[in-house]
PDB file of N, CA, C and O in Angstrom, chain B, residues numbered from 101:
ATOM      1  N   MET B 101     -15.348  41.147 -37.963  1.00  0.00           N
ATOM      2  CA  MET B 101     -15.220  42.520 -37.473  1.00  0.00           C
ATOM      3  C   MET B 101     -14.251  42.785 -35.629  1.00  0.00           C
ATOM      4  O   MET B 101     -13.384  43.654 -35.541  1.00  0.00           O
ATOM      5  N   PHE B 102     -14.600  41.964 -34.495  1.00  0.00           N
ATOM      6  CA  PHE B 102     -14.343  41.199 -33.861  1.00  0.00           C
ATOM      7  C   PHE B 102     -12.785  41.573 -33.648  1.00  0.00           C
ATOM      8  O   PHE B 102     -12.602  42.420 -32.773  1.00  0.00           O
ATOM      9  N   SER B 103     -11.623  41.080 -34.307  1.00  0.00           N
ATOM     10  CA  SER B 103     -10.572  40.792 -35.015  1.00  0.00           C
ATOM     11  C   SER B 103      -9.960  42.360 -34.840  1.00  0.00           C
ATOM     12  O   SER B 103      -8.772  42.203 -34.559  1.00  0.00           O
ATOM     13  N   VAL B 104     -10.237  43.665 -34.881  1.00  0.00           N
ATOM     14  CA  VAL B 104     -10.392  45.147 -35.987  1.00  0.00           C
ATOM     15  C   VAL B 104     -10.443  45.463 -33.669  1.00  0.00           C
ATOM     16  O   VAL B 104      -9.499  45.398 -32.882  1.00  0.00           O
ATOM     17  N   LEU B 105     -11.022  45.580 -33.560  1.00  0.00           N
ATOM     18  CA  LEU B 105     -11.616  45.809 -32.429  1.00  0.00           C
ATOM     19  C   LEU B 105     -10.725  45.689 -31.732  1.00  0.00           C
ATOM     20  O   LEU B 105      -9.943  46.554 -31.339  1.00  0.00           O
ATOM     21  N   ALA B 106     -10.779  43.752 -31.339  1.00  0.00           N
ATOM     22  CA  ALA B 106      -9.148  43.654 -30.549  1.00  0.00           C
ATOM     23  C   ALA B 106      -7.647  43.659 -30.379  1.00  0.00           C
ATOM     24  O   ALA B 106      -6.958  42.923 -29.673  1.00  0.00           O
ATOM     25  N   LEU B 107      -7.226  44.823 -31.320  1.00  0.00           N
ATOM     26  CA  LEU B 107      -6.334  44.560 -31.107  1.00  0.00           C
ATOM     27  C   LEU B 107      -6.385  46.798 -30.612  1.00  0.00           C
ATOM     28  O   LEU B 107      -5.509  47.553 -30.191  1.00  0.00           O
ATOM     29  N   TYR B 108      -7.562  46.973 -30.908  1.00  0.00           N
ATOM     30  CA  TYR B 108      -7.393  48.616 -29.847  1.00  0.00           C
ATOM     31  C   TYR B 108      -8.128  48.388 -28.895  1.00  0.00           C
ATOM     32  O   TYR B 108      -9.035  49.065 -28.410  1.00  0.00           O
ATOM     33  N   ALA B 109      -7.572  47.047 -28.524  1.00  0.00           N
ATOM     34  CA  ALA B 109      -9.050  46.870 -26.851  1.00  0.00           C
ATOM     35  C   ALA B 109      -7.616  47.512 -26.085  1.00  0.00           C
ATOM     36  O   ALA B 109      -6.505  47.124 -26.445  1.00  0.00           O
ATOM     37  N   ASP B 110      -7.734  48.189 -25.360  1.00  0.00           N
ATOM     38  CA  ASP B 110      -6.487  48.162 -24.852  1.00  0.00           C
ATOM     39  C   ASP B 110      -7.090  49.920 -25.057  1.00  0.00           C
ATOM     40  O   ASP B 110      -7.357  50.277 -23.909  1.00  0.00           O
ATOM     41  N   SER B 111      -7.380  51.049 -25.993  1.00  0.00           N
ATOM     42  CA  SER B 111      -7.334  52.018 -26.133  1.00  0.00           C
ATOM     43  C   SER B 111      -8.675  52.030 -26.096  1.00  0.00           C
ATOM     44  O   SER B 111      -9.074  52.811 -25.233  1.00  0.00           O
ATOM     45  N   THR B 112      -9.392  51.575 -26.582  1.00  0.00           N
ATOM     46  CA  THR B 112     -11.144  51.347 -26.186  1.00  0.00           C
ATOM     47  C   THR B 112     -11.557  51.242 -25.399  1.00  0.00           C
ATOM     48  O   THR B 112     -12.761  51.493 -25.340  1.00  0.00           O
ATOM     49  N   ILE B 113     -10.694  50.700 -23.986  1.00  0.00           N
ATOM     50  CA  ILE B 113     -11.781  50.481 -22.986  1.00  0.00           C
ATOM     51  C   ILE B 113     -11.768  51.367 -22.223  1.00  0.00           C
ATOM     52  O   ILE B 113     -12.675  51.596 -21.424  1.00  0.00           O
ATOM     53  N   ALA B 114      -9.921  52.523 -22.436  1.00  0.00           N
ATOM     54  CA  ALA B 114      -9.168  52.892 -21.829  1.00  0.00           C
ATOM     55  C   ALA B 114      -9.911  54.770 -22.409  1.00  0.00           C
ATOM     56  O   ALA B 114      -9.308  55.812 -22.152  1.00  0.00           O
ATOM     57  N   ALA B 115     -10.706  54.738 -22.861  1.00  0.00           N
ATOM     58  CA  ALA B 115     -11.461  55.981 -23.408  1.00  0.00           C
ATOM     59  C   ALA B 115     -12.567  56.326 -23.323  1.00  0.00           C
ATOM     60  O   ALA B 115     -12.927  57.478 -23.082  1.00  0.00           O
ATOM     61  N   THR B 116     -13.808  54.656 -23.651  1.00  0.00           N
ATOM     62  CA  THR B 116     -13.956  54.500 -21.844  1.00  0.00           C
ATOM     63  C   THR B 116     -14.674  55.000 -20.756  1.00  0.00           C
ATOM     64  O   THR B 116     -15.695  55.639 -20.501  1.00  0.00           O
ATOM     65  N   GLN B 117     -13.393  54.255 -20.032  1.00  0.00           N
ATOM     66  CA  GLN B 117     -13.445  54.200 -19.091  1.00  0.00           C
ATOM     67  C   GLN B 117     -13.021  55.355 -18.525  1.00  0.00           C
ATOM     68  O   GLN B 117     -12.832  55.376 -17.309  1.00  0.00           O
ATOM     69  N   LEU B 118     -12.817  56.424 -19.259  1.00  0.00           N
ATOM     70  CA  LEU B 118     -12.081  57.988 -18.939  1.00  0.00           C
ATOM     71  C   LEU B 118     -13.329  58.885 -18.995  1.00  0.00           C
ATOM     72  O   LEU B 118     -13.671  59.677 -18.117  1.00  0.00           O
ATOM     73  N   VAL B 119     -14.082  58.599 -20.386  1.00  0.00           N
ATOM     74  CA  VAL B 119     -15.750  59.440 -20.561  1.00  0.00           C
ATOM     75  C   VAL B 119     -16.299  58.490 -19.336  1.00  0.00           C
ATOM     76  O   VAL B 119     -17.401  58.950 -19.036  1.00  0.00           O
ATOM     77  N   ILE B 120     -16.121  57.822 -18.844  1.00  0.00           N
ATOM     78  CA  ILE B 120     -17.567  57.138 -17.723  1.00  0.00           C
ATOM     79  C   ILE B 120     -17.068  57.802 -16.860  1.00  0.00           C
ATOM     80  O   ILE B 120     -17.844  58.664 -16.448  1.00  0.00           O
ATOM     81  N   SER B 121     -15.924  57.798 -16.298  1.00  0.00           N
ATOM     82  CA  SER B 121     -15.375  58.192 -14.478  1.00  0.00           C
ATOM     83  C   SER B 121     -15.086  59.745 -14.768  1.00  0.00           C
ATOM     84  O   SER B 121     -14.946  60.544 -13.842  1.00  0.00           O
ATOM     85  N   ALA B 122     -14.976  60.258 -16.651  1.00  0.00           N
ATOM     86  CA  ALA B 122     -15.135  62.214 -16.168  1.00  0.00           C
ATOM     87  C   ALA B 122     -16.733  62.391 -15.848  1.00  0.00           C
ATOM     88  O   ALA B 122     -16.967  63.495 -15.357  1.00  0.00           O
ATOM     89  N   ALA B 123     -18.152  61.364 -16.050  1.00  0.00           N
ATOM     90  CA  ALA B 123     -19.239  61.673 -15.555  1.00  0.00           C
ATOM     91  C   ALA B 123     -19.203  61.424 -13.794  1.00  0.00           C
ATOM     92  O   ALA B 123     -20.256  60.929 -13.391  1.00  0.00           O
ATOM     93  N   VAL B 124     -18.635  61.569 -13.200  1.00  0.00           N
ATOM     94  CA  VAL B 124     -18.669  61.622 -11.476  1.00  0.00           C
ATOM     95  C   VAL B 124     -18.592  62.939 -11.266  1.00  0.00           C
ATOM     96  O   VAL B 124     -19.581  63.609 -10.970  1.00  0.00           O
ATOM     97  N   ILE B 125     -17.373  63.437 -11.404  1.00  0.00           N
ATOM     98  CA  ILE B 125     -16.439  64.736 -11.546  1.00  0.00           C
ATOM     99  C   ILE B 125     -17.696  65.708 -10.609  1.00  0.00           C
ATOM    100  O   ILE B 125     -17.678  66.012  -9.416  1.00  0.00           O
ATOM    101  N   PRO B 126     -18.902  66.077 -11.848  1.00  0.00           N
ATOM    102  CA  PRO B 126     -19.787  66.617 -11.395  1.00  0.00           C
ATOM    103  C   PRO B 126     -20.453  65.694  -9.850  1.00  0.00           C
ATOM    104  O   PRO B 126     -21.371  65.780  -9.034  1.00  0.00           O
ATOM    105  N   THR B 127     -19.864  65.265 -10.011  1.00  0.00           N
ATOM    106  CA  THR B 127     -21.394  64.730  -8.776  1.00  0.00           C
ATOM    107  C   THR B 127     -20.543  64.790  -7.675  1.00  0.00           C
ATOM    108  O   THR B 127     -21.041  65.100  -6.593  1.00  0.00           O
ATOM    109  N   ILE B 128     -18.765  64.434  -7.785  1.00  0.00           N
ATOM    110  CA  ILE B 128     -18.100  64.406  -6.486  1.00  0.00           C
ATOM    111  C   ILE B 128     -18.255  66.040  -6.271  1.00  0.00           C
ATOM    112  O   ILE B 128     -18.651  66.314  -5.138  1.00  0.00           O
ATOM    113  N   TRP B 129     -18.022  67.186  -7.134  1.00  0.00           N
ATOM    114  CA  TRP B 129     -18.776  68.460  -6.901  1.00  0.00           C
ATOM    115  C   TRP B 129     -19.470  69.009  -6.119  1.00  0.00           C
ATOM    116  O   TRP B 129     -19.324  69.589  -5.043  1.00  0.00           O
ATOM    117  N   ALA B 130     -20.548  68.674  -7.023  1.00  0.00           N
ATOM    118  CA  ALA B 130     -21.684  68.782  -5.618  1.00  0.00           C
ATOM    119  C   ALA B 130     -22.541  68.399  -4.878  1.00  0.00           C
ATOM    120  O   ALA B 130     -23.724  68.710  -4.737  1.00  0.00           O
ATOM    121  N   GLY B 131     -21.601  67.388  -4.188  1.00  0.00           N
ATOM    122  CA  GLY B 131     -21.235  66.667  -3.601  1.00  0.00           C
ATOM    123  C   GLY B 131     -20.787  67.356  -2.242  1.00  0.00           C
ATOM    124  O   GLY B 131     -21.479  67.123  -1.251  1.00  0.00           O
ATOM    125  N   ARG B 132     -19.835  68.070  -2.138  1.00  0.00           N
ATOM    126  CA  ARG B 132     -19.591  69.035  -1.382  1.00  0.00           C
ATOM    127  C   ARG B 132     -20.813  69.508  -0.506  1.00  0.00           C
ATOM    128  O   ARG B 132     -20.364  69.745   0.615  1.00  0.00           O
ATOM    129  N   LYS B 133     -22.446  69.793  -0.554  1.00  0.00           N
ATOM    130  CA  LYS B 133     -22.611  70.146  -0.207  1.00  0.00           C
ATOM    131  C   LYS B 133     -23.716  69.384   0.408  1.00  0.00           C
ATOM    132  O   LYS B 133     -24.268  69.914   1.372  1.00  0.00           O
ATOM    133  N   PHE B 134     -24.366  67.571  -0.213  1.00  0.00           N
ATOM    134  CA  PHE B 134     -24.893  67.032  -0.150  1.00  0.00           C
ATOM    135  C   PHE B 134     -24.598  65.860  -0.926  1.00  0.00           C
ATOM    136  O   PHE B 134     -25.372  65.469  -1.800  1.00  0.00           O
ATOM    137  N   GLN B 135     -23.929  65.499  -0.757  1.00  0.00           N
ATOM    138  CA  GLN B 135     -24.481  64.250  -2.146  1.00  0.00           C
ATOM    139  C   GLN B 135     -25.288  63.082  -2.167  1.00  0.00           C
ATOM    140  O   GLN B 135     -24.993  61.942  -1.809  1.00  0.00           O
ATOM    141  N   GLY B 136     -26.463  63.571  -2.688  1.00  0.00           N
ATOM    142  CA  GLY B 136     -27.169  61.581  -3.334  1.00  0.00           C
ATOM    143  C   GLY B 136     -27.066  61.320  -3.453  1.00  0.00           C
ATOM    144  O   GLY B 136     -28.134  60.708  -3.472  1.00  0.00           O
ATOM    145  N   VAL B 137     -26.221  60.520  -3.926  1.00  0.00           N
ATOM    146  CA  VAL B 137     -25.775  59.159  -4.557  1.00  0.00           C
ATOM    147  C   VAL B 137     -26.313  58.024  -3.818  1.00  0.00           C
ATOM    148  O   VAL B 137     -26.237  58.223  -2.606  1.00  0.00           O
ATOM    149  N   PRO B 138     -26.979  56.582  -4.218  1.00  0.00           N
ATOM    150  CA  PRO B 138     -26.727  55.714  -2.454  1.00  0.00           C
ATOM    151  C   PRO B 138     -25.881  55.297  -1.935  1.00  0.00           C
ATOM    152  O   PRO B 138     -25.314  54.478  -2.659  1.00  0.00           O
ATOM    153  N   LEU B 139     -25.322  55.430  -0.779  1.00  0.00           N
ATOM    154  CA  LEU B 139     -23.599  55.083  -0.353  1.00  0.00           C
ATOM    155  C   LEU B 139     -23.491  53.431  -1.107  1.00  0.00           C
ATOM    156  O   LEU B 139     -22.427  53.201  -1.682  1.00  0.00           O
ATOM    157  N   THR B 140     -24.514  52.356  -1.106  1.00  0.00           N
ATOM    158  CA  THR B 140     -24.543  51.128  -1.777  1.00  0.00           C
ATOM    159  C   THR B 140     -23.942  51.442  -2.726  1.00  0.00           C
ATOM    160  O   THR B 140     -22.841  50.918  -2.892  1.00  0.00           O
ATOM    161  N   SER B 141     -24.303  52.146  -3.434  1.00  0.00           N
ATOM    162  CA  SER B 141     -23.772  52.238  -4.823  1.00  0.00           C
ATOM    163  C   SER B 141     -22.212  52.604  -5.435  1.00  0.00           C
ATOM    164  O   SER B 141     -21.607  52.384  -6.485  1.00  0.00           O
ATOM    165  N   SER B 142     -21.881  53.423  -3.902  1.00  0.00           N
ATOM    166  CA  SER B 142     -20.735  53.791  -4.307  1.00  0.00           C
ATOM    167  C   SER B 142     -19.916  53.047  -3.579  1.00  0.00           C
ATOM    168  O   SER B 142     -18.832  52.633  -3.990  1.00  0.00           O
ATOM    169  N   LEU B 143     -20.536  52.767  -2.096  1.00  0.00           N
ATOM    170  CA  LEU B 143     -19.764  51.132  -2.006  1.00  0.00           C
ATOM    171  C   LEU B 143     -19.081  49.623  -2.145  1.00  0.00           C
ATOM    172  O   LEU B 143     -18.391  48.777  -1.575  1.00  0.00           O
ATOM    173  N   LEU B 144     -19.961  50.018  -3.590  1.00  0.00           N
ATOM    174  CA  LEU B 144     -19.416  49.008  -3.795  1.00  0.00           C
ATOM    175  C   LEU B 144     -19.156  48.726  -5.612  1.00  0.00           C
ATOM    176  O   LEU B 144     -18.812  47.655  -6.112  1.00  0.00           O
ATOM    177  N   LEU B 145     -19.435  50.006  -6.340  1.00  0.00           N
ATOM    178  CA  LEU B 145     -18.449  50.263  -7.506  1.00  0.00           C
ATOM    179  C   LEU B 145     -16.718  51.186  -7.166  1.00  0.00           C
ATOM    180  O   LEU B 145     -15.826  51.387  -7.990  1.00  0.00           O
ATOM    181  N   SER B 146     -16.744  51.515  -5.929  1.00  0.00           N
ATOM    182  CA  SER B 146     -15.085  51.733  -6.086  1.00  0.00           C
ATOM    183  C   SER B 146     -14.700  50.152  -4.967  1.00  0.00           C
ATOM    184  O   SER B 146     -13.672  50.037  -5.635  1.00  0.00           O
ATOM    185  N   PRO B 147     -14.649  49.421  -4.354  1.00  0.00           N
ATOM    186  CA  PRO B 147     -13.965  48.085  -4.821  1.00  0.00           C
ATOM    187  C   PRO B 147     -14.288  46.906  -6.116  1.00  0.00           C
ATOM    188  O   PRO B 147     -13.569  45.990  -6.514  1.00  0.00           O
ATOM    189  N   GLY B 148     -15.947  47.428  -6.671  1.00  0.00           N
ATOM    190  CA  GLY B 148     -15.613  46.667  -8.355  1.00  0.00           C
ATOM    191  C   GLY B 148     -14.331  46.751  -8.895  1.00  0.00           C
ATOM    192  O   GLY B 148     -13.395  45.958  -8.994  1.00  0.00           O
ATOM    193  N   LEU B 149     -14.558  48.126  -9.281  1.00  0.00           N
ATOM    194  CA  LEU B 149     -13.636  48.577 -10.218  1.00  0.00           C
ATOM    195  C   LEU B 149     -12.067  48.595  -9.958  1.00  0.00           C
ATOM    196  O   LEU B 149     -11.306  48.680 -10.922  1.00  0.00           O
ATOM    197  N   TYR B 150     -11.593  48.516  -8.689  1.00  0.00           N
ATOM    198  CA  TYR B 150     -10.440  48.256  -8.281  1.00  0.00           C
ATOM    199  C   TYR B 150      -9.871  46.502  -8.330  1.00  0.00           C
ATOM    200  O   TYR B 150      -8.727  46.049  -8.331  1.00  0.00           O
ATOM    201  N   LEU B 151     -11.344  45.745  -8.369  1.00  0.00           N
ATOM    202  CA  LEU B 151     -10.514  44.342  -8.854  1.00  0.00           C
ATOM    203  C   LEU B 151     -10.726  44.490 -11.270  1.00  0.00           C
ATOM    204  O   LEU B 151     -10.446  43.748 -12.211  1.00  0.00           O
ATOM    205  N   ILE B 152     -11.040  45.196 -11.188  1.00  0.00           N
ATOM    206  CA  ILE B 152     -12.065  44.678 -12.205  1.00  0.00           C
ATOM    207  C   ILE B 152     -10.185  44.896 -13.213  1.00  0.00           C
ATOM    208  O   ILE B 152      -9.772  44.203 -14.143  1.00  0.00           O
ATOM    209  N   ALA B 153      -9.231  46.524 -12.275  1.00  0.00           N
ATOM    210  CA  ALA B 153      -8.909  47.439 -12.632  1.00  0.00           C
ATOM    211  C   ALA B 153      -7.801  46.066 -12.757  1.00  0.00           C
ATOM    212  O   ALA B 153      -7.343  45.685 -13.834  1.00  0.00           O
ATOM    213  N   VAL B 154      -7.527  45.508 -11.582  1.00  0.00           N
ATOM    214  CA  VAL B 154      -6.363  44.587 -11.241  1.00  0.00           C
ATOM    215  C   VAL B 154      -6.557  42.686 -12.316  1.00  0.00           C
ATOM    216  O   VAL B 154      -5.608  41.903 -12.285  1.00  0.00           O
ATOM    217  N   CYS B 155      -7.496  42.428 -12.881  1.00  0.00           N
ATOM    218  CA  CYS B 155      -8.131  42.003 -14.284  1.00  0.00           C
ATOM    219  C   CYS B 155      -6.747  42.467 -15.643  1.00  0.00           C
ATOM    220  O   CYS B 155      -5.739  42.091 -16.241  1.00  0.00           O
ATOM    221  N   LEU B 156      -8.272  44.125 -15.332  1.00  0.00           N
ATOM    222  CA  LEU B 156      -7.835  44.167 -16.964  1.00  0.00           C
ATOM    223  C   LEU B 156      -5.746  44.082 -16.930  1.00  0.00           C
ATOM    224  O   LEU B 156      -5.256  43.934 -18.050  1.00  0.00           O
ATOM    225  N   ALA B 157      -4.816  44.166 -15.843  1.00  0.00           N
ATOM    226  CA  ALA B 157      -3.302  44.546 -14.966  1.00  0.00           C
ATOM    227  C   ALA B 157      -3.271  43.692 -16.051  1.00  0.00           C
ATOM    228  O   ALA B 157      -2.895  43.933 -17.199  1.00  0.00           O
ATOM    229  N   SER B 158      -4.053  41.845 -15.189  1.00  0.00           N
ATOM    230  CA  SER B 158      -3.549  40.912 -15.379  1.00  0.00           C
ATOM    231  C   SER B 158      -3.094  40.821 -16.705  1.00  0.00           C
ATOM    232  O   SER B 158      -2.101  40.324 -17.236  1.00  0.00           O
ATOM    233  N   LYS B 159      -4.388  41.623 -17.220  1.00  0.00           N
ATOM    234  CA  LYS B 159      -4.036  40.714 -18.919  1.00  0.00           C
ATOM    235  C   LYS B 159      -2.985  41.292 -19.116  1.00  0.00           C
ATOM    236  O   LYS B 159      -1.998  40.601 -18.863  1.00  0.00           O
ATOM    237  N   ASP B 160      -2.823  42.128 -19.412  1.00  0.00           N
ATOM    238  CA  ASP B 160      -1.400  43.241 -19.338  1.00  0.00           C
ATOM    239  C   ASP B 160      -2.009  44.452 -20.641  1.00  0.00           C
ATOM    240  O   ASP B 160      -1.311  44.985 -21.504  1.00  0.00           O
ATOM    241  N   LEU B 161      -3.635  44.652 -20.396  1.00  0.00           N
ATOM    242  CA  LEU B 161      -3.684  46.400 -20.547  1.00  0.00           C
ATOM    243  C   LEU B 161      -4.022  47.485 -19.682  1.00  0.00           C
ATOM    244  O   LEU B 161      -5.105  47.852 -19.226  1.00  0.00           O
ATOM    245  N   PRO B 162      -2.776  47.947 -19.549  1.00  0.00           N
ATOM    246  CA  PRO B 162      -2.463  49.223 -18.501  1.00  0.00           C
ATOM    247  C   PRO B 162      -3.256  50.290 -19.069  1.00  0.00           C
ATOM    248  O   PRO B 162      -3.982  50.662 -18.146  1.00  0.00           O
ATOM    249  N   GLN B 163      -3.440  50.804 -19.838  1.00  0.00           N
ATOM    250  CA  GLN B 163      -4.227  52.158 -20.154  1.00  0.00           C
ATOM    251  C   GLN B 163      -5.362  51.765 -19.407  1.00  0.00           C
ATOM    252  O   GLN B 163      -5.789  52.215 -18.344  1.00  0.00           O
ATOM    253  N   ALA B 164      -5.836  50.742 -20.218  1.00  0.00           N
ATOM    254  CA  ALA B 164      -7.882  50.469 -18.958  1.00  0.00           C
ATOM    255  C   ALA B 164      -7.555  50.542 -17.542  1.00  0.00           C
ATOM    256  O   ALA B 164      -8.022  51.375 -16.765  1.00  0.00           O
ATOM    257  N   ALA B 165      -6.355  49.211 -17.119  1.00  0.00           N
ATOM    258  CA  ALA B 165      -6.829  49.341 -16.135  1.00  0.00           C
ATOM    259  C   ALA B 165      -6.104  50.762 -15.624  1.00  0.00           C
ATOM    260  O   ALA B 165      -6.821  51.061 -14.669  1.00  0.00           O
ATOM    261  N   ALA B 166      -5.212  51.670 -15.716  1.00  0.00           N
ATOM    262  CA  ALA B 166      -5.305  53.016 -15.389  1.00  0.00           C
ATOM    263  C   ALA B 166      -6.315  53.005 -15.259  1.00  0.00           C
ATOM    264  O   ALA B 166      -6.853  52.405 -14.329  1.00  0.00           O
ATOM    265  N   THR B 167      -7.147  53.889 -16.445  1.00  0.00           N
ATOM    266  CA  THR B 167      -8.647  54.759 -15.523  1.00  0.00           C
ATOM    267  C   THR B 167      -9.674  53.734 -15.800  1.00  0.00           C
ATOM    268  O   THR B 167     -10.601  53.433 -16.552  1.00  0.00           O
ATOM    269  N   THR B 168      -9.007  53.377 -14.799  1.00  0.00           N
ATOM    270  CA  THR B 168     -10.809  51.534 -13.788  1.00  0.00           C
ATOM    271  C   THR B 168     -10.017  52.582 -13.160  1.00  0.00           C
ATOM    272  O   THR B 168     -10.368  53.746 -13.351  1.00  0.00           O
ATOM    273  N   LEU B 169      -8.502  52.214 -12.088  1.00  0.00           N
ATOM    274  CA  LEU B 169      -8.284  53.319 -11.428  1.00  0.00           C
ATOM    275  C   LEU B 169      -8.270  54.222 -11.096  1.00  0.00           C
ATOM    276  O   LEU B 169      -8.029  54.426  -9.906  1.00  0.00           O
ATOM    277  N   PHE B 170      -8.629  55.693 -12.349  1.00  0.00           N
ATOM    278  CA  PHE B 170      -8.970  56.679 -12.000  1.00  0.00           C
ATOM    279  C   PHE B 170     -10.362  56.276 -11.276  1.00  0.00           C
ATOM    280  O   PHE B 170     -10.488  56.558 -10.084  1.00  0.00           O
ATOM    281  N   GLY B 171     -11.645  55.476 -12.123  1.00  0.00           N
ATOM    282  CA  GLY B 171     -12.467  56.013 -11.788  1.00  0.00           C
ATOM    283  C   GLY B 171     -12.837  55.266 -10.640  1.00  0.00           C
ATOM    284  O   GLY B 171     -13.930  55.742 -10.333  1.00  0.00           O
ATOM    285  N   ALA B 172     -12.560  54.378  -9.836  1.00  0.00           N
ATOM    286  CA  ALA B 172     -12.596  53.679  -7.912  1.00  0.00           C
ATOM    287  C   ALA B 172     -12.302  54.983  -7.380  1.00  0.00           C
ATOM    288  O   ALA B 172     -13.011  55.606  -6.590  1.00  0.00           O
ATOM    289  N   THR B 173     -10.895  55.454  -8.010  1.00  0.00           N
ATOM    290  CA  THR B 173     -11.078  55.952  -6.644  1.00  0.00           C
ATOM    291  C   THR B 173     -11.375  57.214  -6.593  1.00  0.00           C
ATOM    292  O   THR B 173     -11.066  57.934  -5.643  1.00  0.00           O
ATOM    293  N   LEU B 174     -12.237  57.740  -7.991  1.00  0.00           N
ATOM    294  CA  LEU B 174     -13.578  58.809  -7.979  1.00  0.00           C
ATOM    295  C   LEU B 174     -14.795  58.366  -6.781  1.00  0.00           C
ATOM    296  O   LEU B 174     -15.145  58.988  -5.778  1.00  0.00           O
ATOM    297  N   TRP B 175     -15.273  57.043  -7.323  1.00  0.00           N
ATOM    298  CA  TRP B 175     -15.468  56.867  -6.584  1.00  0.00           C
ATOM    299  C   TRP B 175     -15.958  56.375  -5.393  1.00  0.00           C
ATOM    300  O   TRP B 175     -17.132  56.402  -5.022  1.00  0.00           O
ATOM    301  N   GLY B 176     -15.031  55.936  -4.827  1.00  0.00           N
ATOM    302  CA  GLY B 176     -13.640  56.272  -3.219  1.00  0.00           C
ATOM    303  C   GLY B 176     -14.323  57.780  -2.738  1.00  0.00           C
ATOM    304  O   GLY B 176     -14.679  58.088  -1.601  1.00  0.00           O
ATOM    305  N   ILE B 177     -14.371  58.459  -3.759  1.00  0.00           N
ATOM    306  CA  ILE B 177     -14.767  60.286  -2.969  1.00  0.00           C
ATOM    307  C   ILE B 177     -15.877  60.160  -2.546  1.00  0.00           C
ATOM    308  O   ILE B 177     -16.165  60.208  -1.350  1.00  0.00           O
ATOM    309  N   VAL B 178     -17.043  59.893  -3.914  1.00  0.00           N
ATOM    310  CA  VAL B 178     -17.823  59.639  -3.821  1.00  0.00           C
ATOM    311  C   VAL B 178     -18.608  58.962  -2.196  1.00  0.00           C
ATOM    312  O   VAL B 178     -19.242  59.606  -1.361  1.00  0.00           O
ATOM    313  N   ALA B 179     -18.361  57.897  -2.192  1.00  0.00           N
ATOM    314  CA  ALA B 179     -18.538  57.257  -1.210  1.00  0.00           C
ATOM    315  C   ALA B 179     -17.784  57.953   0.022  1.00  0.00           C
ATOM    316  O   ALA B 179     -18.480  58.177   1.012  1.00  0.00           O
ATOM    317  N   THR B 180     -17.050  58.152   0.044  1.00  0.00           N
ATOM    318  CA  THR B 180     -16.124  59.113   1.508  1.00  0.00           C
ATOM    319  C   THR B 180     -17.117  60.242   0.956  1.00  0.00           C
ATOM    320  O   THR B 180     -17.811  60.277   1.972  1.00  0.00           O
ATOM    321  N   GLN B 181     -17.405  60.704   0.548  1.00  0.00           N
ATOM    322  CA  GLN B 181     -18.353  62.122   1.232  1.00  0.00           C
ATOM    323  C   GLN B 181     -19.830  61.534   1.345  1.00  0.00           C
ATOM    324  O   GLN B 181     -20.572  62.496   1.544  1.00  0.00           O
ATOM    325  N   ARG B 182     -20.420  60.579   1.309  1.00  0.00           N
ATOM    326  CA  ARG B 182     -20.816  60.221   0.985  1.00  0.00           C
ATOM    327  C   ARG B 182     -21.739  60.390   3.056  1.00  0.00           C
ATOM    328  O   ARG B 182     -22.565  60.983   3.750  1.00  0.00           O
ATOM    329  N   LEU B 183     -20.079  58.698   2.979  1.00  0.00           N
ATOM    330  CA  LEU B 183     -20.186  58.488   4.741  1.00  0.00           C
ATOM    331  C   LEU B 183     -19.976  59.736   5.580  1.00  0.00           C
ATOM    332  O   LEU B 183     -20.225  59.855   6.780  1.00  0.00           O
ATOM    333  N   LEU B 184     -19.356  60.869   4.555  1.00  0.00           N
ATOM    334  CA  LEU B 184     -19.045  62.190   6.189  1.00  0.00           C
ATOM    335  C   LEU B 184     -20.164  63.109   6.298  1.00  0.00           C
ATOM    336  O   LEU B 184     -20.042  63.946   7.192  1.00  0.00           O
ATOM    337  N   GLN B 185     -21.569  63.169   5.376  1.00  0.00           N
ATOM    338  CA  GLN B 185     -22.468  63.792   5.104  1.00  0.00           C
ATOM    339  C   GLN B 185     -23.191  62.212   6.826  1.00  0.00           C
ATOM    340  O   GLN B 185     -23.225  62.336   8.050  1.00  0.00           O
ATOM    341  N   ARG B 186     -23.422  61.520   6.280  1.00  0.00           N
ATOM    342  CA  ARG B 186     -24.278  60.642   7.357  1.00  0.00           C
ATOM    343  C   ARG B 186     -23.595  60.833   8.514  1.00  0.00           C
ATOM    344  O   ARG B 186     -23.699  60.129   9.518  1.00  0.00           O
ATOM    345  N   GLY B 187     -23.178  61.399   8.432  1.00  0.00           N
ATOM    346  CA  GLY B 187     -22.535  61.513  10.755  1.00  0.00           C
ATOM    347  C   GLY B 187     -22.385  62.307  10.685  1.00  0.00           C
ATOM    348  O   GLY B 187     -21.237  62.619  11.002  1.00  0.00           O
ATOM    349  N   ARG B 188     -23.495  63.681  10.130  1.00  0.00           N
ATOM    350  CA  ARG B 188     -23.333  65.170  10.356  1.00  0.00           C
ATOM    351  C   ARG B 188     -25.021  65.195  11.499  1.00  0.00           C
ATOM    352  O   ARG B 188     -25.412  66.250  11.999  1.00  0.00           O
TER     353      ARG B 188
END
């Protein structure tokens, strides 16, 4: 059963990560006024996802690595918004 999934692992991870990343976009949009995501969450998620992206790339899963980089960048934006609002 899992051997079929393994054949499409790159595409499966990429599609899942894209959906998860898309869920962050409303948070970024709403965060222009007030960012309610805890700072520690976004500060830990962003570098963690960058590390996962490097691991995926090293395993020759380029689509999954690219979408994980996208997600890490979005969480980096969330963290930046939160840091900027914290200074106000």
